[in-house]
TIZADREN-543495 format. One record per atom (N, C-alpha, C): z, y, x. Coordinates in steps of 0.001 Angstrom, whole numbers, padded with zeros to 6 digits, always signed. Last residue first. Layout:
ZYX ...
This chain:
-006647+011234+009336 -005514+011247+010257 -004994+009849+010515 -010172+010523+009258 -008879+010612+008583 -007770+010538+009603 -011984+011933+011981 -011974+011304+010664 -010655+011538+009965 -012408+012516+014742 -011050+012329+014219 -011052+011588+012897 -015144+010571+016213 -014434+011776+015831 -013069+011462+015256 -016649+008985+018954 -015838+008810+017752 -015079+010101+017475 -019699+007987+020477 -018680+009012+020265 -017968+008791+018934 -020176+004869+022034 -020519+005769+020942 -019372+006732+020672 -020402+002878+024005 -019936+004227+024359 -020329+005256+023305 -020823+000321+023474 -022033+001163+023483 -021707+002620+023779 -018184-000577+023625 -019218-001199+024457 -020461-000327+024569 -016832+000900+021669 -016489+001079+023082 -017604+000567+023985 -018041-000137+019384 -018182+001291+019689 -017866+001572+021156 -017106-002774+019648 -018552-002501+019668 -018807-001041+020013 -014390-002344+019355 -014892-002846+020639 -016394-002644+020768 -014310-001524+016669 -013875-000613+017728 -014415-001043+019088 -015157-003853+015343 -015932-002612+015226 -015589-001657+016371 -013024-005519+016117 -014402-005864+016474 -015284-004625+016422 -010822-004182+014940 -010915-004301+016395 -012337-004650+016842 -011383-004415+012214 -011221-003096+012822 -011400-003162+014331 -011413-007239+011960 -012628-006459+011692 -012541-005082+012341 -008719-007840+012522 -009793-008357+013374 -011062-007550+013199 -007511-006528+010372 -007149-006172+011739 -008241-006620+012719 -008585-007954+008195 -008864-006530+008368 -008632-006094+009810 -007461-010481+008707 -008918-010321+008636 -009299-008858+008855 -004724-009922+008617 -005307-010491+009834 -006823-010307+009865 -004395-008903+005912 -004200-008074+007096 -004867-008632+008353 -004716-010526+003615 -005799-009656+004062 -005637-009075+005460 -002494-012093+002999 -003821-012687+002897 -004922-011834+003535 -000316-010370+003426 -000358-011674+004101 -001771-012247+004110 -000908-008208+001673 -000854-008013+003123 -001024-009336+003865 -000608-009398-000827 -001907-008846-000434 -001982-008702+001085 +002127-009963-000640 +001158-011059-000807 -000233-010600-000383 +003126-007352-000499 +003353-008279+000612 +002367-009443+000554 +002449-006313-002975 +001851-005729-001782 +002004-006644-000574 +004107-007903-004584 +002650-007976-004738 +001964-007448-003489 +006696-007134-003550 +006222-008517-003557 +004705-008610-003624 +008080-004795-003489 +007005-004937-002507 +006363-006322-002553 +009568-002288-005544 +009234-003678-005281 +008047-003793-004340 +011559+000422-004282 +010388-000094-004963 +010142-001552-004607 +013613+001465-002810 +013964+000587-003930 +012746-000037-004613 +014593+002140+000561 +013610+002203-000514 +013961+001171-001582 +016168+002559+002837 +016790+002555+001511 +015771+002720+000381 +015591+002459+005456 +014875+003467+004685 +015408+003579+003261 +017291+000403+006324 +017324+001707+006979 +016669+002810+006152 +016848-001768+004563 +018200-001378+004939 +018242+000046+005476 +014053-001967+004480 +014797-001658+003250 +016204-001157+003576 +013499-002694+007149 +013012-001425+006606 +013791-001017+005362 +014740-005224+007242 +015158-004155+008160 +014747-002792+007608 +013243-006553+005342 +014680-006392+005131 +015229-005277+006027 +010751-006533+006605 +010922-005769+005374 +012401-005560+005048 +011233-008259+008763 +010852-006863+009023 +011092-005996+007789 +011713-010662+007377 +012765-010053+008193 +012471-008574+008435 +009187-011081+006195 +010396-010978+005372 +011518-010280+006129 +007558-011321+008450 +007338-010211+007521 +008576-009992+006657 +008584-013705+009538 +008656-012455+010294 +008543-011260+009351 +007898-015494+007491 +009307-015291+007853 +009489-013985+008618 +005102-015353+007648 +005779-014903+006425 +007260-014642+006694 +004699-016492+010177 +004271-015116+009929 +004990-014541+008706 +005564-019080+009690 +006289-018258+010671 +005965-016787+010443 +003583-019877+007863 +004993-019843+007464 +005816-018959+008397 +001285-019742+009502 +001407-018881+008331 +002847-018761+007857 +001796-021760+011326 +001715-020372+011806 +001882-019396+010652 +001611-023915+009563 +002871-023647+010254 +002900-022205+010750 -001096-023695+008836 -000060-023626+007811 +001291-023283+008434 -002359-024099+011273 -002512-022802+010613 -001430-022614+009556 -001938-026767+011840 -001165-025755+012570 -001249-024373+011935 -001715-029023+009146 -002569-028055+009840 -001710-027007+010548 -000246-030579+007577 -000326-030986+008987 -001191-030034+009799 -000484-029550+005048 +000840-029525+005663 +000855-030035+007105 -003281-029871+004507 -002614-028565+004453 -001348-028553+005293 -003880-032567+004711 -004596-031616+005578 -003906-030255+005623 -002175-033605+002693 -002010-033987+004095 -002656-032955+005020 -003251-032415+000370 -001852-032222+000736 -001636-032496+002223 -005863-033423+000394 -005638-031979+000445 -004223-031669+000916 -005312-036161+000139 -006002-035669+001341 -005773-034177+001519 -004155-036128-002365 -003365-036599-001233 -003979-036127+000078 -006310-035195-003913 -005118-034366-003767 -004212-034835-002625 -008207-037316-003583 -008545-035914-003284 -007289-035097-003005 -006858-039582-004468 -007317-039510-003080 -007601-038072-002667 -006467-038979-007145 -005324-039204-006270 -005717-039058-004810 -009173-038737-007989 -008239-037619-008119 -007073-037774-007159 -010205-041267-007482 -010778-040116-006789 -009831-038929-006832 -008746-042842-009265 -008575-043052-007822 -009063-041834-007046 -007310-041049-012047 -008407-041723-011381 -008143-041842-009887 -005336-039572-013270 -005003-040916-012831 -006119-041634-012124 -007531-037625-015164 -006143-037915-014818 -005974-039364-014421 -010350-036235-013892 -009892-037333-014740 -008506-037772-014307 -011295-034427-012141 -010233-033961-013018 -009770-035044-014001 -013302-035806-010787 -012136-035321-010052 -010985-034995-010989 -015292-036292-012599 -014575-037439-012043 -013274-037022-011373 -016277-033736-013043 -015557-034414-014118 -014770-035611-013625 -017784-033088-010874 -016449-032493-010972 -015616-033173-012052 -019571-035423-009117 -019386-034874-010465 -017953-034369-010588 -021877-035776-006451 -020487-035608-006891 -020429-034925-008250 -024056-036969-005109 -024114-036635-006541 -022728-036507-007149 -023868-037096-002424 -023379-038274-003160 -023344-038028-004671 -024799-034632-001573 -025545-035836-001164 -025109-037089-001914 -022862-032868-002463 -024190-032833-003075 -024950-034122-002793 -020805-033438-000739 -020626-033700-002166 -021963-033733-002894 -021990-032562+001686 -021574-033949+001514 -021453-034302+000036 -022373-029830+001217 -023540-030675+001495 -023207-032143+001277 -019708-029036+000938 -020633-028877-000186 -021849-029780-000007 -018757-029547+003510 -018199-030273+002364 -019128-030206+001164 -020267-027707+005014 -020391-029140+005282 -019888-029962+004096 -019330-025290+003975 -020752-025631+003847 -020972-027128+004033 -016673-025475+004775 -016994-025412+003345 -018445-025804+003122 -017018-025389+007573 -016426-026566+006936 -016756-026615+005445 -018102-022831+007979 -018865-024010+008390 -018355-025267+007685 -015982-021265+007071 -017289-021169+006414 -018125-022410+006719 -014044-022049+008970 -013845-022297+007532 -015160-022262+006777 -015151-021136+011395 -014892-022573+011201 -014737-022909+009717 -015198-018370+010970 -016448-019088+011216 -016272-020579+010929 -012434-017948+010669 -013361-017563+009592 -014664-018326+009739 -011471-018840+013141 -011094-019549+011929 -012001-019194+010757 -012551-016951+014953 -012898-018375+015070 -012615-019121+013769 -011295-014626+014071 -012748-014699+014084 -013196-016162+014116 -008616-015315+014530 -009079-015017+013172 -010596-015146+013078 -008644-015706+017367 -008254-016774+016446 -008792-016537+015045 -009494-013186+018376 -010244-014404+018690 -009933-015504+017677 -007490-011463+017288 -008917-011232+017036 -009707-012522+017255 -005087-012581+018282 -005308-012433+016840 -006786-012286+016517 -005430-012472+021101 -005246-013747+020411 -005583-013644+018931 -005697-009647+021533 -006729-010599+021953 -006632-011906+021174 -003267-008667+020494 -004555-008179+019980 -005649-009198+020278 -001465-010017+022102 -001440-010260+020652 -002737-009781+020003 -002009-008966+024645 -002298-010374+024365 -002360-010654+022864 -001088-006327+024273 -002487-006579+024609 -002876-008012+024282 +001605-006778+023737 +000788-006050+022764 -000693-006323+023004 +002380-008041+026096 +002415-008782+024838 +001565-008105+023769 +002037-005893+027981 +001251-007132+028090 +001234-007939+026789 +003913-003991+026817 +002477-003701+026871 +001635-004961+027081 +006412-005579+026967 +005909-004935+025746 +004401-004693+025794 +006685-006759+029686 +006772-007505+028427 +006024-006810+027285 +006238-005078+031862 +006188-006529+032069 +006193-007342+030781 +006419-002403+031068 +005270-002853+031842 +005129-004353+031974 +008825-002326+029581 +007584-001764+029044 +006376-002366+029754 +010713-003373+031341 +010334-004145+030156 +009039-003622+029537 +009515-001777+034307 +010506-002624+033643 +009944-003369+032448 +007656-000405+035735 +008054+000177+034451 +008956-000750+033641 +007199-002030+037920 +007807-000717+038147 +008316-000101+036860 +005838-004322+037129 +007293-004384+037280 +007938-003009+037434 +003210-003506+034716 +003757-003991+035976 +005260-003816+036061 +001547-000719+033346 +001669-002168+033389 +002265-002566+034737 +001217+001913+033935 +002420+001557+033184 +002611+000049+033075 -001243+002214+035036 -000127+002133+035981 +001186+001768+035272 -002961+002753+032977 -002765+001344+033332 -001659+001153+034365 -003715+004991+031534 -002336+004896+032014 -001995+003445+032402 -006368+004360+030895 -006078+005562+031688 -004679+005493+032294 -005966+002145+029285 -006695+002001+030550 -006401+003191+031466 -004609+003354+027189 -003938+002307+027955 -004638+002083+029289 -006633+005073+026294 -005418+005639+026886 -004623+004598+027666 -008581+003285+025333 -008904+004255+026383 -007657+004785+027071 -007151+001829+023359 -007796+001149+024483 -008056+002122+025641 -006342+003901+021603 -005362+003040+022261 -005959+002390+023503 -008819+004917+020760 -007891+005779+021483 -006846+004977+022234 -009731+002670+019415 -010487+003151+020579 -009606+004061+021423 -007745+002604+017433 -007883+001488+018365 -008686+001886+019609 -007973+005077+016029 -006700+004636+016605 -006919+003603+017718 -010679+005034+015197 -010187+006089+016099 -008907+005652+016786 -010592+002780+013565 -011537+002830+014686 -011099+003878+015708 -008786+003628+011658 -008402+002566+012588 -009342+002500+013782 -010316+005692+010344 -009009+005961+010960 -008666+004918+012001 -012544+004265+009461 -012727+005389+010384 -011425+005709+011103 -011266+002457+007700 -012005+001967+008865 -012180+003072+009908 -010282+004221+005770 -009353+003412+006561 -010029+002897+007826 -012661+005190+004712 -011704+006121+005322 -010738+005375+006236 -013733+002790+003690 -014417+003491+004777 -013475+004468+005478 -011856+002118+001659 -012079+001236+002799 -012718+001979+003964 -009623+004740+000521 -010850+003948+000458 -011072+003171+001748 -007262+006015+001241 -007337+005315-000041 -008530+004352-000096 -005108+006469+004031 -006467+006401+003472 -006508+005543+002215 -001731+007562+003055 -002699+006837+003882 -004093+006875+003270 +000502+010043+003265 -000524+009576+002328 -001603+008879+003153 +003890+009380+004354 +002550+009917+004542 +001610+009366+003481 +007318+010144+004842 +006272+009484+004060 +004937+010184+004267 +010198+009381+006776 +009057+010262+006543 +007994+009484+005786 +013612+009224+007562 +012483+008657+006824 +011439+009716+006483 +015870+008125+009769 +015136+009357+009450 +013794+008955+008840 +016813+005724+010585 +017299+006207+009283 +016656+007536+008877 +015802+005329+013117 +015302+004461+012045 +015698+004968+010663 +014846+007179+015488 +015874+007355+014460 +015403+006596+013222 +014203+006341+018805 +013795+006160+017410 +015001+006321+016490 +013141+007861+021947 +014091+007224+021035 +013484+007054+019639 +011994+007735+025128 +011533+007977+023758 +012440+007177+022835 +012760+009161+028295 +013140+008254+027206 +012506+008706+025887 +010772+009269+031345 +011711+009805+030372 +011925+008798+029243 +008865+008769+033370 +010170+008088+033374 +011224+008754+032495 +006315+009647+033230 +007252+010493+033977 +008698+010011+033845 +005159+007740+031582 +004706+007853+032971 +005707+008626+033815 +006294+008336+029107 +006689+007113+029809 +006302+007174+031281 +004889+010703+028559 +006356+010736+028669 +006850+009517+029435 +002319+009639+028401 +002634+010626+029445 +004142+010739+029654 +002528+008050+026167 +002284+007409+027459 +002588+008362+028616 +002908+010099+024251 +003921+009066+024455 +003755+008386+025809 +000499+011534+024447 +001767+012200+024767 +002854+011167+025058 -001302+009607+023526 -001387+010076+024914 -000095+010749+025345 -000557+009426+020845 -000401+008271+021715 -000409+008699+023184 -001302+011939+019954 +000104+011551+019871 +000399+010335+020750 -004083+011972+020284 -003257+012861+021112 -001780+012498+021079 -006549+010363+020117 -005199+009923+019718 -004195+010692+020570 -008707+011690+021144 -008769+011326+019728 -007458+010727+019210 -008610+014593+023022 -008153+013208+022984 -008032+012783+021518 -009148+017241+022626 -010285+016343+022769 -009896+014882+022793 -006393+018427+024376 -007455+018767+023423 -008658+017856+023683 -003393+017096+024715 -004690+017045+025379 -005798+017262+024348 -000604+019234+024190 -001464+018142+023743 -002815+018231+024434 +000618+020810+027230 +000645+020501+025807 -000208+019294+025460 +002508+020286+030306 +001350+020678+029514 +001441+020208+028076 +004858+019773+031606 +003749+018835+031808 +002505+019162+030982 +006628+021911+031030 +006555+021356+032384 +005285+020546+032616 +006299+022496+028357 +006279+023596+029325 +006087+023078+030744 +006654+020011+027190 +005339+020656+027117 +005229+021778+028149 +009382+019686+027755 +008401+018730+028281 +007009+019344+028281 +010650+021724+026390 +010636+021789+027853 +009637+020802+028455 +010692+020981+023779 +009683+021959+024172 +009554+022015+025691 +011048+017578+023033 +011635+018746+023676 +010514+019707+024081 +009883+016429+019831 +009778+016507+021286 +010604+017688+021797 +009440+014178+017072 +010104+015340+017660 +010035+015261+019190 +007024+013284+014572 +007759+012994+015800 +008294+014294+016391 +005583+013031+012120 +006852+013772+012179 +007666+013384+013414 +002848+012158+012472 +003321+012670+011194 +004623+013461+011289 +002100+010957+014811 +001854+012387+014670 +002478+012996+013435 +004273+008658+016416 +003451+009022+015246 +003309+010529+015090 +003940+007738+019639 +004794+008606+018829 +003959+009102+017645 +003813+004786+021384 +003086+005612+020414 +004099+006438+019646 +005458+003327+022924 +004258+003841+023578 +003333+004585+022608 +008734+002484+023627 +007844+003087+022629 +006641+003684+023361 +010599+001413+025324 +009223+000927+025440 +008320+001438+024327 +013485+001251+025696 +012652+002383+026106 +011203+001968+026346 +014706-000729+024341 +014385-001020+025740 +013450+000050+026312 +014955+000472+021887 +016164-000053+022510 +015946-000348+023992 +012343+000990+021078 +013194+002100+021525 +014417+001600+022291 +011382-001461+020188 +010829-000883+021412 +011763+000190+021973 +012864-001636+017830 +013057-002635+018876 +012533-002123+020214 +011790+000481+016388 +013198+000510+016763 +013474-000466+017897 +009158-000448+016122 +009413+000825+016795 +010868+000921+017236 +009480-002820+014684 +008981-002877+016057 +009282-001591+016810 +010370-001793+012214 +011201-002727+012981 +010778-002736+014450 +008166-000282+011434 +009437+000394+011708 +010398-000499+012490 +006114-002012+010824 +006049-001269+012077 +007350-000582+012437 +006708-002818+008267 +006937-003767+009360 +006916-003059+010712 +005945-000449+006904 +007338-000922+006865 +007634-001886+008004 +003193-000336+007433 +004065+000737+007894 +005522+000281+007928 +002335-002706+006131 +002120-002522+007575 +003054-001452+008138 +002847-002181+003472 +003645-003204+004163 +003508-003051+005679 +000949-000085+003122 +002333+000051+002680 +003238-000925+003443 -001510-001104+003782 -000868-000179+004718 +000618+000004+004401 -001982-002592+001460 -001914-003271+002760 -001174-002388+003770 -002059-000506-000356 -001019-001526-000492 -000862-002327+000807 -004335+000847+000389 -003047+001514+000557 -001895+000512+000458 -006244-000999-000391 -006091-000705+001040 -004778+000021+001309 -006030-000967-003189 -005820-002213-002449 -005503-001925-000985 -004316+002045-004261 -005497+001232-004003 -005122-000022-003215 -001583+002979-004224 -002263+002604-005454 -003456+001676-005195 +001616+003873-003000 +000339+003190-002760 -000286+002710-004062 +003559+006272-002716 +003004+005665-003932 +001643+004996-003712 +003369+006987+000601 +003613+007620-000694 +002849+006890-001800 +004887+004966+003045 +003660+005342+002351 +004007+005901+000973 +006843+005691+006047 +006564+005020+004782 +005299+005573+004147 +008434+005383+009189 +007289+005830+008417 +007116+005001+007149 +011174+006744+010941 +010614+005611+010205 +009524+006140+009288 +010514+008851+013887 +011176+008498+012619 +010715+007137+012115 +011261+009407+017399 +010340+009053+016328 +011114+008678+015063 +011763+011765+019896 +012423+010904+018904 +011442+010672+017763 +011577+012549+023394 +010958+012427+022077 +011788+011499+021197 +013069+012721+025668 +012027+013729+025478 +011370+013652+024113 +016032+012262+027147 +015341+011928+025892 +014349+013043+025597 +017326+013380+029277 +016185+012512+029577 +015443+012061+028324 +019502+014655+028315 +018387+015504+028749 +017147+014683+029068 +020693+012932+025405 +020601+013075+026851 +019424+013977+027185 +020488+012789+022730 +021839+012735+023278 +021864+012919+024792 +018764+013101+020439 +018552+013818+021702 +019895+013937+022424 +019635+012028+018112 +019161+011094+019134 +018722+011786+020421 +020186+014108+016417 +021318+013374+016989 +020889+012442+018120 +017682+014816+015464 +018302+015669+016483 +019455+014941+017169 +017358+012869+013457 +016525+012845+014655 +017147+013658+015784 +019244+013588+011564 +019313+012260+012162 +018489+012180+013438 +018368+016162+010900 +019717+015953+011440 +019817+014611+012165 +015822+015531+009823 +015931+016326+011055 +017303+016144+011697 +016374+014006+007461 +015616+013444+008587 +015835+014208+009886 +017521+014663+005065 +018423+014489+006210 +017706+014045+007479 +015429+014764+003197 +016151+015985+003550 +017006+015853+004804 +012376+013115+004062 +013717+013076+003478 +014550+014230+004020 +009146+014603+003756 +010267+014203+004605 +011548+014122+003786 +005574+014134+003711 +006809+014580+003068 +007983+013931+003789 +002267+015098+004722 +003529+014409+004977 +004656+014996+004137 -000152+016182+005247 -000074+015265+004102 +001222+014457+004170 -000149+017647+007545 -000211+018393+006283 -000249+017487+005058 +002264+016445+009919 +000937+016454+009305 +000984+017118+007934 +004230+017981+012239 +004251+017487+010858 +002857+017585+010264 +006095+017824+015165 +004749+017918+014600 +004751+017276+013220 +008744+019670+016356 +008390+018550+015483 +006992+018787+014933 +010522+020589+019194 +009251+020737+018488 +009006+019485+017653 +013499+022180+020081 +012865+020933+019656 +011614+021246+018845 +014187+024864+020679 +014311+023805+021691 +013505+022559+021361 +012013+027635+019563 +013184+026760+019554 +013084+025600+020547 +009833+029184+019126 +010950+029821+019824 +012118+028865+020077 +006271+028801+019222 +007599+028285+018868 +008684+028906+019736 +003827+029530+020175 +004510+030481+019296 +005946+030062+018981 +003034+027326+021634 +003111+028615+022328 +003843+029670+021504 +002969+025422+019609 +003960+025300+020682 +004136+026633+021402 +000743+026338+018136 +002073+026323+017533 +003174+026239+018580 -001261+025848+019981 -001002+027226+019566 +000391+027316+018954 -001042+023065+020056 -000757+023831+021268 -000510+025302+020953 -001858+022372+017488 -000477+022123+017891 -000106+022937+019131 -004554+023094+017709 -003696+023743+016714 -002226+023566+017069 -005439+021340+019660 -005454+022774+019963 -004589+023548+018978 -005107+018896+018270 -004417+019162+019529 -004336+020635+019847 -006862+019076+016064 -005412+019036+015866 -004647+019392+017132 -009626+021396+016506 -008978+020090+016477 -007469+020191+016423 -010701+023840+016276 -010745+023245+017606 -010077+021887+017659 -011717+026622+014466 -011541+025172+014458 -011716+024592+015861 -009873+029578+015262 -011132+028872+015094 -010886+027375+015181 -006776+030159+013458 -007606+030125+014659 -008930+029474+014332 -003717+031541+012191 -005029+030936+011998 -005840+031070+013281 -000283+031092+011235 -001318+031573+012146 -002642+030899+011800 +002806+031873+009810 +001502+031257+009607 +000487+031913+010535 +006263+031104+009594 +005201+031903+010198 +003891+031137+010090 +009359+031259+008000 +008036+030648+008014 +007052+031616+008643 +012486+030922+007414 +011733+031468+008529 +010405+030721+008641 +013710+031767+004144 +013287+030803+005151 +012460+031495+006230 +014379+033986+002672 +015346+032893+002729 +015012+031906+003846 +012338+035678+002440 +013412+036091+003351 +014446+034971+003543 +008920+035046+002230 +010257+034597+001849 +011288+035024+002890 +006453+035635+003176 +007185+036726+002536 +008604+036343+002142 +005287+033314+004015 +005829+034216+005034 +006699+035304+004422 +004086+032009+001942 +005457+031610+002268 +006083+032514+003328 +001481+032871+001851 +002405+033447+000873 +003858+033089+001160 +000070+031322+003682 +000483+032681+004054 +001523+033256+003101 -000770+029000+002438 +000359+028945+003374 +000931+030329+003644 -002889+029961+000919 -001784+029265+000254 -000550+029212+001147 -004549+030981+002921 -003968+031884+001922 -002789+031251+001196 -005242+028591+004333 -004555+029706+004997 -003858+030613+003984 -006574+026951+002370 -005364+026526+003074 -004575+027704+003635 -008905+027182+000840 -007824+028147+000654 -006532+027817+001383 -011413+026254+003238 -010939+026338+001857 -009776+027329+001794 -011986+025930+005816 -013039+026561+005023 -012655+026644+003543 -009781+026510+008621 -010130+025872+007348 -011197+026660+006599 -008914+026889+011295 -010235+027317+010850 -010696+026675+009568 -006313+025597+011197 -007319+025323+012228 -008727+025631+011719 -003372+027207+010760 -004620+026897+010065 -005730+026783+011102 -000229+026287+011349 -001413+026713+012093 -002655+026252+011342 +003006+027219+010544 +001775+026627+010028 +000609+027173+010829 +006243+026646+011411 +005032+027305+011881 +003817+026541+011350 +009538+027222+010614 +008343+026461+010233 +007117+027265+010629 +012762+026853+012119 +011592+027662+011781 +010415+026738+011482 +016267+026721+012208 +015027+026042+011835 +013929+027051+011532 +018682+027879+012382 +018283+027052+013517 +016942+026357+013274 +019187+029109+010047 +019085+029982+011218 +018667+029214+012473 +019459+026961+008333 +018218+027732+008289 +018062+028667+009482 +020592+023784+009179 +020926+025218+009178 +019675+026083+009308 +019086+021446+006965 +019376+021833+008346 +019676+023334+008331 +017496+019583+004942 +018903+019973+005066 +019242+020202+006534 +014357+020657+003766 +015121+019895+004768 +016526+020469+004908 +012749+022153+002187 +013862+021459+001530 +014735+020676+002513 +010699+023014+003772 +011706+023997+003371 +012936+023334+002757 +009163+020683+003902 +009813+021187+005116 +010928+022169+004778 +008281+020558+001251 +009076+019461+001799 +009825+019905+003046 +006787+022900+001161 +007972+022768+000296 +008890+021652+000802 +004742+022178+002924 +005648+023283+003273 +006928+023201+002450 +003577+020109+001395 +004107+019845+002737 +005097+020923+003151 +002738+021420-000895 +003705+020324-001019 +004355+020030+000335 +000851+023136+000247 +002044+023682-000414 +003136+022624-000536 -001091+021337+001240 -000343+022203+002161 +000923+022770+001515 -002729+019795-000406 -001422+019253-000025 -000559+020217+000779 -005114+021036-000982 -004548+020165-002009 -003117+019720-001679 -005887+022376+001312 -005380+023172+000193 -004740+022306-000901 -006666+021686+003903 -005580+020942+003268 -005026+021675+002044 -008429+022369+006088 -008895+022053+004732 -007885+021188+003965 -006102+021624+008414 -007537+021906+008301 -008017+021412+006937 -003130+022409+010114 -003801+022128+008837 -005272+022513+008904 -000024+021639+011633 -001441+021952+011814 -002204+021568+010553 +003053+022643+011612 +002184+022010+010625 +000748+022447+010895 +006040+022236+013367 +004654+022699+013433 +003805+021920+012438 +009279+023332+013375 +008391+022353+012745 +006980+022935+012717 +011736+023751+015729 +010504+024347+015216 +009616+023237+014660 +015247+024040+016022 +014086+023194+015727 +012924+024027+015209 +018117+023959+018126 +017185+024715+017296 +015873+023955+017198 +020955+021758+017905 +019733+022231+018559 +018876+023015+017590 +023086+020649+016551 +023377+021473+017724 +022146+022015+018429 +023499+018983+014470 +022866+020264+014152 +022951+021216+015354 +023296+015449+013758 +023670+016576+014617 +022897+017815+014191 +024353+012102+012951 +023675+013350+012617 +024138+014440+013573 +024804+009681+014719 +024557+009701+013278 +023731+010924+012879 +024643+007517+017565 +024567+008858+016982 +024221+008796+015501 +026956+004918+018287 +025625+005290+017807 +025623+006687+017206 +029090+003674+019511 +028843+005082+019824 +027481+005562+019330 +029384+001017+019190 +030247+001866+018366 +029932+003351+018537 +026947-001622+018923 +027546-000497+019629 +028341+000380+018661 +025632-003373+017404 +027031-003691+017654 +027732-002566+018421 +023017-002568+017392 +023817-002235+016216 +025286-002645+016349 +022154-003592+019904 +022156-002148+019638 +023095-001801+018489 +022225-006335+019600 +023110-005705+020585 +023240-004213+020316 +020202-006607+017681 +021567-007029+017370 +022568-006364+018324 +017982-005762+019139 +018397-005012+017957 +019836-005337+017587 +017805-007749+021065 +018055-006368+021477 +018575-005531+020319 +017222-009901+019389 +018442-009919+020194 +018800-008516+020664 +014728-009087+018350 +015871-009293+017460 +017190-009262+018226 +013097-009069+020615 +013374-007810+019922 +014591-007938+019011 +013121-011821+021182 +013546-010863+022195 +013938-009539+021539 +012004-012824+018884 +013402-013132+019179 +013967-012211+020258 +009391-011735+019159 +010238-011388+018019 +011709-011676+018301 +008417-012853+021601 +008521-011406+021414 +009506-011048+020308 +008554-015633+021060 +009252-015051+022214 +009478-013560+022000 +006881-015794+018774 +008289-016183+018716 +009090-015565+019855 +004385-014886+019781 +005044-014212+018668 +006528-014519+018586 +003851-016775+021800 +003978-015360+022146 +004737-014613+021055 +003738-019103+020174 +004686-018988+021287 +004930-017525+021639 +001648-018506+018396 +002990-018812+017897 +004036-018616+018988 -000509-018188+020172 -000086-017066+019327 +001342-017275+018840 -000587-020821+021204 -000369-019686+022100 +000134-018472+021320 -001127-022317+018937 +000124-022561+019659 +000449-021403+020601 -003644-021200+018334 -002536-021122+017375 -001202-021299+018083 -005176-021907+020561 -004930-020494+020259 -003743-020326+019315 -005196-024680+020273 -004640-024085+021491 -004278-022630+021236 -006562-024821+017850 -005185-025291+017929 -004480-024732+019166 -009075-023865+018491 -008267-023077+017578 -006810-023512+017596 -010041-025890+020221 -009779-024551+020728 -008845-023774+019813 -008435-029125+019695 -009481-028129+019514 -009034-026754+019993 -007550-031812+021795 -007073-030674+020997 -008162-029604+020911 
């Protein structure tokens, strides 16, 4: 048995075990009768850190102002992180509104973490929600998220994430990626194993920041670090799958690469820093979720890299063989010829007996199920067929490329900045 076949069977086994485990947990969760729906019993502060966001800051504030939540229990705090454009002035005009409670602050540029920490220090309410300046929110999102703070041990609640009108090839890939991620986030929440709280619109108890400190300034994935810190102190991170938030993802390949490089390097560094979360003491998080996440990265990168090299080598070998026998394409397309029948029968056999084909079918089934879950909870109506096809053919290669680049940066200890959110 070749190396790639061993890897395929290993990936398939790990993927099937993990997915069925999550599906069973999800089924048990939705059979409960006491699921929280909506609540308005807590005061909420929405923090919007912004740096050079004059093109989107007004739209973001308007989205926050349109949220259906008692206005006397909701405040919006905009923190301009030393922008060099008109962000501060555009945001400042909302302070004059008597209908809404909006406050705007400015500071020297110090990064998203420091901007959020200033916002936390100014916040007066129980629940802190971080909202990126390129984010829009469904009106009922806050009510649905607040309902999940059903216990004092719940320190964070995450939403479902979507993409705003994907247009470029890379945005279409992210479109499906975000939808599939919503299934995993809910599945993780059921067994208290969420280890990343998206920066776009995650909610936290202010008391956690007061007790354990604010965002870690200088950490390139500050939202991930906060999630691991919450898990370290044995609190709960919930997910409100019906609370829907939309973000504008990177449009160009380089922007996307810079973002993923930051995400993956931040993930690797923070997981190593919080390596105590691996093991039996942390239950399902430490024994199943984090080990499977790590193994899936390793298997996917090695398998995809190996298959690309093997495919290129095989194509080169086939071309050399055909050239050596003076192959004529005209003979192949002659209807009924022996060569034609032999060619297509061989192609058919090699395709349907190849483990890669079986793995691909399983992958497509998973994607279909994940998208059905997202459609049910997010109630999106747009068609996703073309984007799904693009995702199926491109994502594994892109994912491997992002990780290879990230590992190279880690190996040479090259500094990585924030880049795109």
